[in-house]
C-alpha positions as CSV (number, residue, x, y, z in Angstrom):
1,M,7.6,34.8,-29.9
2,T,9.3,31.8,-30.9
3,T,8.3,28.6,-28.6
4,P,10.9,28.0,-26.1
5,V,13.0,24.7,-26.8
6,V,12.3,21.9,-23.5
7,Q,15.2,19.3,-23.4
8,A,15.0,16.3,-22.2
9,P,16.4,15.4,-18.9
10,K,20.7,14.8,-18.8
11,P,21.5,11.3,-16.6
12,R,22.4,11.9,-13.6
13,S,26.2,10.9,-13.7
14,S,26.2,9.8,-9.9
15,G,25.3,6.3,-9.0
16,V,22.0,5.2,-8.2
17,T,21.3,3.9,-4.7
18,E,19.0,1.6,-3.7
19,R,15.9,2.0,-0.6
20,R,13.7,-0.7,-0.2
21,L,9.9,0.3,0.7
22,I,7.1,-1.8,3.2
23,V,3.9,-0.8,2.0
24,L,1.0,-1.5,4.6
25,G,-2.4,-1.1,2.4
26,S,-0.8,-2.2,-1.1
27,T,-4.7,-3.1,-2.5
28,G,-6.2,0.2,-1.5
29,S,-6.4,3.4,-3.4
30,I,-3.3,5.0,-2.7
31,G,-1.4,1.4,-2.3
32,T,-1.8,0.6,-5.9
33,Q,-0.8,4.6,-6.5
34,T,2.5,3.6,-4.5
35,L,3.6,0.6,-7.1
36,E,2.7,3.0,-10.0
37,V,5.3,5.4,-8.5
38,V,7.6,2.6,-7.6
39,E,7.5,1.3,-11.2
40,H,7.7,5.0,-12.5
41,L,10.6,5.8,-10.7
42,N,12.7,2.5,-11.0
43,A,12.2,2.7,-14.9
44,L,14.2,7.1,-14.1
45,A,16.4,4.9,-11.9
46,D,17.1,2.9,-15.1
47,R,17.3,5.3,-17.6
48,G,20.3,7.0,-14.8
49,L,17.1,10.1,-14.4
50,A,16.7,9.1,-10.9
51,E,19.0,8.8,-7.7
52,T,17.2,6.1,-6.1
53,R,16.0,2.8,-6.8
54,W,12.9,1.2,-5.1
55,R,12.6,-2.3,-3.8
56,V,9.7,-3.5,-2.6
57,V,9.9,-5.6,0.7
58,G,7.5,-6.0,2.1
59,L,3.1,-5.8,1.6
60,A,0.0,-6.3,3.5
61,A,-3.4,-5.8,2.5
62,G,-7.2,-6.3,5.0
63,R,-8.5,-9.2,3.1
64,N,-8.3,-8.6,-0.6
65,H,-5.6,-12.3,-1.2
66,E,-6.0,-12.0,-4.6
67,L,-4.6,-8.6,-5.6
68,L,-2.2,-9.1,-2.7
69,Q,-0.3,-11.9,-4.3
70,R,-0.5,-10.0,-7.8
71,Q,1.2,-7.4,-6.3
72,A,3.8,-9.7,-4.7
73,E,4.4,-11.7,-7.8
74,R,4.7,-8.4,-10.2
75,F,7.4,-6.9,-7.2
76,G,8.7,-10.2,-6.0
77,V,7.9,-9.8,-2.6
78,S,7.9,-12.9,-0.8
79,N,7.1,-11.1,2.8
80,L,3.1,-10.5,2.8
81,A,0.6,-9.9,5.6
82,L,-3.0,-9.9,5.4
83,C,-4.8,-8.0,8.1
84,A,-8.5,-9.1,8.5
85,S,-9.5,-10.2,11.5
86,D,-11.2,-13.5,8.8
87,A,-8.1,-14.0,7.0
88,E,-6.9,-16.1,10.5
89,G,-7.7,-20.0,10.9
90,P,-7.5,-22.6,9.0
91,G,-10.0,-21.7,5.9
92,R,-7.3,-19.0,5.2
93,P,-6.1,-18.3,1.9
94,R,-2.9,-20.3,-0.2
95,L,-0.6,-17.7,-1.0
96,T,1.9,-19.0,-3.2
97,L,3.8,-17.2,-5.5
98,R,5.6,-18.7,-9.0
99,S,8.9,-18.2,-7.4
100,G,7.7,-20.7,-4.5
101,P,6.0,-20.2,-1.3
102,A,5.4,-16.2,0.4
103,S,6.0,-15.7,3.8
104,C,2.7,-15.0,5.0
105,R,1.1,-13.3,8.3
106,F,-2.4,-13.6,9.1
107,G,-4.5,-11.3,10.9
108,P,-4.9,-8.2,13.2
109,S,-0.9,-8.1,14.5
110,S,-0.1,-9.1,11.1
111,A,1.1,-5.5,9.9
112,E,2.8,-4.8,12.4
113,E,4.8,-8.4,12.8
114,L,5.8,-7.6,9.1
115,V,6.8,-4.4,10.0
116,R,9.2,-5.5,12.9
117,E,10.2,-8.1,11.1
118,V,11.8,-7.4,7.7
119,A,14.0,-5.0,7.6
120,C,13.6,-1.8,5.2
121,D,13.6,2.1,4.6
122,V,10.9,3.7,4.5
123,V,7.0,1.8,5.5
124,L,4.2,3.7,3.9
125,A,1.5,4.0,5.9
126,A,-1.9,3.6,3.8
127,M,-4.1,1.0,6.1
128,V,-7.3,2.6,6.8
129,G,-8.4,4.0,10.3
130,S,-6.8,3.0,13.3
131,A,-6.3,-0.4,11.9
132,G,-3.0,0.8,10.6
133,L,-2.0,2.3,14.2
134,P,0.1,-0.7,16.0
135,A,2.1,-1.0,12.9
136,T,2.9,2.4,11.8
137,L,4.0,3.2,15.4
138,A,6.3,0.1,15.7
139,A,8.0,1.3,12.4
140,V,9.1,5.1,14.2
141,Q,9.8,2.8,17.0
142,L,12.4,1.2,14.9
143,G,14.0,4.6,13.3
144,R,12.5,3.7,10.0
145,D,11.0,6.9,7.7
146,V,7.1,6.7,7.2
147,A,5.2,7.9,4.3
148,L,2.1,8.7,6.0
149,A,-1.3,8.5,4.4
150,N,-2.9,7.5,7.5
151,K,-3.6,10.1,9.6
152,E,-5.7,8.0,12.0
153,T,-2.5,7.2,13.6
154,L,-1.9,10.8,15.0
155,V,-6.3,11.5,15.5
156,A,-5.5,8.8,17.3
157,A,-2.0,8.3,19.3
158,G,0.1,11.6,18.8
159,A,0.7,12.2,21.7
160,L,2.8,8.5,21.1
161,V,3.7,8.4,17.6
162,I,5.6,12.2,17.7
163,P,7.8,11.7,20.9
164,A,8.5,8.4,19.6
165,A,9.9,9.8,16.4
166,R,11.9,12.3,17.9
167,A,13.6,9.7,20.5
168,S,14.1,7.3,16.9
169,G,14.4,9.9,13.8
170,S,11.9,8.8,11.9
171,R,10.7,11.3,9.9
172,L,7.2,11.6,9.2
173,L,7.1,12.5,5.5
174,P,3.3,13.6,4.5
175,V,1.5,11.6,1.6
176,D,-2.2,13.3,2.3
177,S,-2.0,16.5,-0.3
178,E,-2.8,19.1,2.4
179,H,0.0,18.0,4.2
180,C,2.3,17.5,1.8
181,G,1.3,21.2,0.2
182,V,1.7,22.8,4.2
183,W,5.3,20.5,4.2
184,E,6.3,21.9,0.8
185,C,4.9,25.7,2.0
186,L,7.3,25.9,5.1
187,H,10.3,23.8,3.5
188,G,10.4,26.6,1.1
189,C,10.1,29.5,3.3
190,G,11.8,30.8,6.6
191,G,11.9,29.7,9.4
192,S,15.0,28.8,12.2
193,A,17.8,27.3,11.0
194,A,17.6,24.5,13.3
195,Q,13.9,23.4,12.0
196,P,14.2,20.1,10.6
197,P,13.7,19.2,7.2
198,C,10.5,17.2,7.9
199,P,8.2,16.7,9.9
200,P,7.6,16.5,13.0
201,M,8.4,20.4,13.2
202,D,7.3,22.4,15.8
203,C,6.3,26.0,13.6
204,G,7.6,29.2,15.9
205,D,5.7,32.9,15.3
206,E,7.1,32.9,11.6
207,V,3.9,30.9,11.0
208,R,0.4,33.4,11.2
209,R,-1.9,30.5,10.5
210,I,-1.7,26.8,8.4
211,V,-5.4,27.3,5.9
212,L,-6.0,23.2,4.6
213,T,-8.6,23.7,1.9
214,A,-11.1,20.7,1.4
215,S,-13.1,20.7,-2.2
216,G,-16.3,20.8,-0.2
217,G,-17.4,16.9,-1.7
218,P,-20.8,16.0,-3.1
219,F,-22.9,18.3,-0.9
220,R,-21.2,21.4,-0.9
221,T,-24.1,23.3,-2.0
222,W,-26.8,21.2,0.0
223,N,-29.0,21.9,2.5
224,K,-28.5,20.8,6.2
225,A,-32.2,19.3,6.0
226,D,-31.2,17.0,2.3
227,I,-27.5,16.4,4.2
228,D,-28.4,14.5,6.7
229,A,-31.1,12.6,4.7
230,A,-28.1,11.4,1.9
231,T,-28.2,7.3,0.9
232,P,-24.6,6.3,0.4
233,A,-25.3,6.4,-3.4
234,Q,-24.6,10.1,-2.8
235,A,-22.2,10.3,-0.6
236,L,-20.0,8.2,-2.6
237,K,-20.1,10.4,-5.5
238,H,-16.9,12.5,-5.0
239,P,-16.3,15.7,-7.4
240,T,-13.0,15.6,-7.4
241,W,-10.9,12.2,-6.3
242,Q,-11.3,8.6,-6.5
243,M,-11.2,7.2,-3.3
244,G,-11.9,4.0,-1.3
245,K,-15.7,4.2,0.1
246,K,-14.5,5.2,4.3
247,V,-12.5,8.4,2.9
248,T,-14.7,8.8,0.1
249,I,-17.9,9.4,3.3
250,D,-15.3,11.1,5.5
251,S,-15.2,13.4,2.6
252,A,-18.1,13.9,2.1
253,S,-19.5,14.7,5.3
254,L,-16.0,17.1,6.2
255,T,-14.3,14.3,8.9
256,N,-12.1,13.8,7.3
257,K,-10.8,17.5,7.3
258,A,-11.4,17.2,11.0
259,L,-8.9,14.3,11.4
260,E,-6.2,16.5,9.0
261,I,-6.7,19.3,11.5
262,V,-5.7,16.9,14.2
263,E,-3.1,15.6,12.3
264,A,-1.6,19.1,11.3
265,H,-1.4,20.2,15.1
266,W,0.5,17.1,15.5
267,L,3.5,17.1,12.0
268,F,3.8,20.6,12.5
269,G,3.4,21.7,15.9
270,V,0.6,24.5,16.0
271,P,-2.0,24.8,18.1
272,G,-5.3,24.4,16.7
273,E,-6.7,28.3,17.0
274,K,-3.9,28.1,14.4
275,I,-5.1,26.1,11.7
276,G,-7.5,27.0,9.5
277,V,-10.0,25.3,6.7
278,L,-11.5,26.5,2.9
279,V,-13.6,25.3,1.1
280,H,-12.1,25.1,-2.6
281,P,-14.2,23.3,-5.3
282,Q,-11.3,23.0,-8.2
283,S,-8.6,20.7,-5.2
284,I,-5.8,23.4,-7.2
285,V,-4.3,24.7,-4.3
286,H,-4.0,22.0,-1.4
287,A,-2.4,24.1,1.4
288,L,-1.4,27.9,2.1
289,V,0.7,28.9,4.9
290,E,-0.2,32.1,6.1
291,Y,3.6,34.4,7.6
292,A,3.2,36.8,10.6
293,D,5.5,38.9,7.7
294,G,2.0,39.2,5.5
295,N,3.5,36.8,3.3
296,V,1.3,33.9,1.5
297,M,2.7,30.7,0.4
298,A,0.2,28.3,-1.9
299,Q,1.0,24.8,-2.9
300,L,-0.7,24.2,-5.9
301,A,-0.9,20.8,-7.9
302,A,-3.9,19.0,-10.1
303,P,-5.8,16.6,-8.1
304,D,-3.2,13.5,-8.7
305,M,-2.2,11.5,-5.5
306,R,0.8,9.8,-7.3
307,T,2.7,13.8,-6.9
308,P,2.9,13.4,-2.9
309,I,3.7,10.2,-2.8
310,Q,6.0,10.3,-5.0
311,Y,7.0,14.0,-3.2
312,A,7.8,11.8,0.3
313,L,9.7,8.8,-1.2
314,T,11.8,10.9,-3.2
315,F,12.6,14.1,-1.0
316,P,14.7,16.4,-1.3
317,N,14.8,15.3,-5.0
318,R,12.7,16.0,-7.7
319,P,12.9,13.8,-10.5
320,A,10.3,13.6,-13.3
321,G,6.5,12.8,-11.9
322,I,4.2,10.9,-12.5
323,G,1.3,12.9,-11.7
324,R,-1.1,15.0,-13.8
325,T,0.2,18.5,-14.6
326,L,-1.9,21.9,-14.7
327,D,-2.9,23.6,-17.7
328,W,-3.0,26.6,-16.7
329,T,-5.3,27.4,-19.9
330,R,-8.2,25.3,-18.7
331,L,-7.9,26.9,-15.3
332,A,-10.7,29.8,-15.4
333,S,-11.3,30.4,-12.0
334,M,-10.3,29.6,-8.5
335,E,-13.0,29.9,-5.8
336,F,-13.0,29.4,-1.8
337,F,-15.8,29.5,0.7
338,E,-15.4,29.8,4.6
339,P,-16.5,26.3,6.0
340,D,-20.6,26.1,7.3
341,M,-19.9,24.3,10.6
342,E,-23.6,23.9,11.1
343,R,-24.2,21.9,7.7
344,F,-21.1,19.9,8.5
345,P,-20.8,19.8,12.2
346,A,-17.9,17.1,12.4
347,L,-14.7,20.0,11.7
348,R,-15.8,21.4,15.4
349,G,-14.7,18.0,16.7
350,A,-11.6,18.7,16.0
351,Y,-10.4,21.8,17.8
352,E,-12.3,19.7,20.7
353,V,-9.3,17.0,20.2
354,I,-6.8,19.5,20.2
355,A,-8.2,21.2,23.3
356,S,-9.2,17.8,25.1
357,G,-6.2,16.4,24.4
358,G,-5.2,12.8,25.8
359,V,-7.5,10.0,24.4
360,S,-10.3,12.1,22.9
361,G,-8.8,11.7,19.2
362,A,-9.4,8.0,19.8
363,V,-12.6,8.6,20.8
364,F,-13.5,10.9,18.3
365,N,-12.4,8.7,15.6
366,A,-13.4,4.9,15.9
367,A,-16.5,6.6,16.8
368,N,-16.7,8.1,13.5
369,E,-15.7,5.0,12.1
370,R,-18.0,2.9,13.1
371,A,-21.0,5.5,12.4
372,V,-19.5,5.6,9.3
373,E,-19.7,1.3,9.2
374,H,-23.3,1.8,9.8
375,F,-24.7,4.3,7.7
376,L,-22.7,2.1,5.1
377,D,-25.0,-0.6,6.2
378,G,-28.3,1.0,5.4
379,R,-29.1,1.8,9.8
380,I,-28.3,5.6,9.8
381,P,-28.9,8.5,7.8
382,F,-26.1,10.1,6.9
383,G,-26.6,13.3,9.3
384,R,-26.5,10.9,12.5
385,I,-22.7,9.7,11.4
386,C,-21.3,13.6,12.9
387,E,-24.1,12.9,15.5
388,L,-22.7,9.9,17.0
389,S,-19.5,10.6,16.7
390,L,-19.5,14.2,18.2
391,G,-22.2,12.2,20.8
392,A,-19.5,9.4,21.4
393,L,-16.6,11.6,21.8
394,R,-18.6,14.3,24.7
395,E,-19.9,11.1,26.6
396,V,-16.8,9.2,26.7
397,C,-14.3,11.9,27.3
398,G,-16.5,13.9,29.6
399,G,-15.6,16.8,28.8
400,S,-11.7,15.4,31.1
401,R,-8.5,15.2,30.2
402,T,-7.9,11.1,30.1
403,P,-4.3,10.8,29.7
404,L,-3.0,8.6,26.8
405,R,0.5,6.8,28.0
406,S,0.5,3.8,25.9
407,L,-0.8,2.0,22.8
408,A,-3.0,-0.3,24.9
409,D,-4.6,3.2,26.3
410,A,-5.2,3.8,22.9
411,L,-6.8,0.7,21.8
412,D,-9.0,0.7,24.9
413,A,-10.6,4.4,24.7
414,D,-11.3,3.0,20.4
415,A,-13.1,0.1,21.9
416,Q,-14.9,2.1,24.1
417,A,-16.2,4.5,21.3
418,R,-17.4,1.9,19.3
419,R,-19.3,0.3,22.3
420,A,-20.9,3.8,22.7
421,V,-21.9,4.6,18.8
422,D,-23.2,1.3,19.1
423,C,-25.3,1.2,22.6
424,A,-26.3,5.8,21.5
425,L,-27.2,3.9,18.2
426,D,-29.8,1.2,20.2
427,G,-30.6,3.3,22.6
428,A,-28.9,1.9,25.3
429,A,-27.1,3.9,28.5
430,L,-23.5,4.2,27.8
431,G,-23.0,4.1,31.1
432,L,-19.0,4.7,30.2
433,S,-18.6,7.4,33.5
434,V,-16.1,5.9,36.1
435,R,-13.1,5.4,34.6
436,E,-9.6,4.0,36.7
437,G,-6.4,5.6,36.1
438,A,-5.7,6.6,32.1
439,K,-8.3,3.8,31.5
440,I,-12.0,4.3,30.6
441,V,-13.7,1.4,32.1
442,D,-17.6,0.2,31.6
443,R,-19.7,0.9,35.0
């Protein structure tokens, strides 16, 4: 048997177009990998092997002003944002580039200001937690394409974001490996001719079920007592992915998967009962779509976030990738298990949020964020994270549907949830049962 000759790709004959990119969360794991992908794609474009060249026109970070400045120098970006609340005031850092002063915005609203003031084609939304919601919603309202890595945006405010995207024509390009996998499966098979090629989508009866996979995290084989007593050092040892602290802790509790279930509900227009989870320790299969005719489509790739990032940026084209590729000869087996909701109760929260609607997603997300902060600060054991987030969801929402009509409603619910966690931690009465209109208020 002869070895096939692999030929180098031929340069494209058509001209290269330019697209402008804002990266929100540029100093985090997804942000830094996005900039690696941009350099890779631009190198391909320079050789005539890609159709698009990317120009980074804005960068937003939390408080890492030193890395932000280095990124700005490297990519020639003068429009910047430093979003941490302590970045404001007279002691704020001075950002000066070799090419001259930077136009830098400071404080919690700075990312939204950046999006609204700097013209672009795509916004890569990778800010951690609900802090990225206002800027991402602004991008959608402006009709920008959004490469979405900030799942909390849809968890907290999907009822606002999806209608806004449909109205403006904004495309939501999933960057999470699982949702990118679902998107690839749906785009490649079946469906209505009227179905858009990318989210927001509305899956019809042709889709029986969407399945997201989870690695199981560091506690996949641990018993409940040991999980509940786990320390931050133990929870941060993820067996597959290299991520920031917040996402790594969420992965250990499977809260990250709970948030992804809610995100899938909004991206693909499917009810909670048609979204499942399988624990897959090898992290090779990222998603499956079961069709009504019995066929199942699975998306497989090496666990490397640069692959879904590149797909989101280059869709519908597929230039040569920068991410790792699969070596099938080293893949001994692939295992799949049903998740244990007794050991990982956060998954229940996802289905409660989908069923309840309204502000419940904002409450669940914010309560989890606050509980994770307490865990990382050493104030609570690991097991209390889910206990506090689920407790706040039920206490604040009380089993009733409180409508989500505006961004202010989402932010109010977010603040109430954080207070609920703090009160529960301090053993104080929550006193959050009185509601006026769409807003939850203290008694």
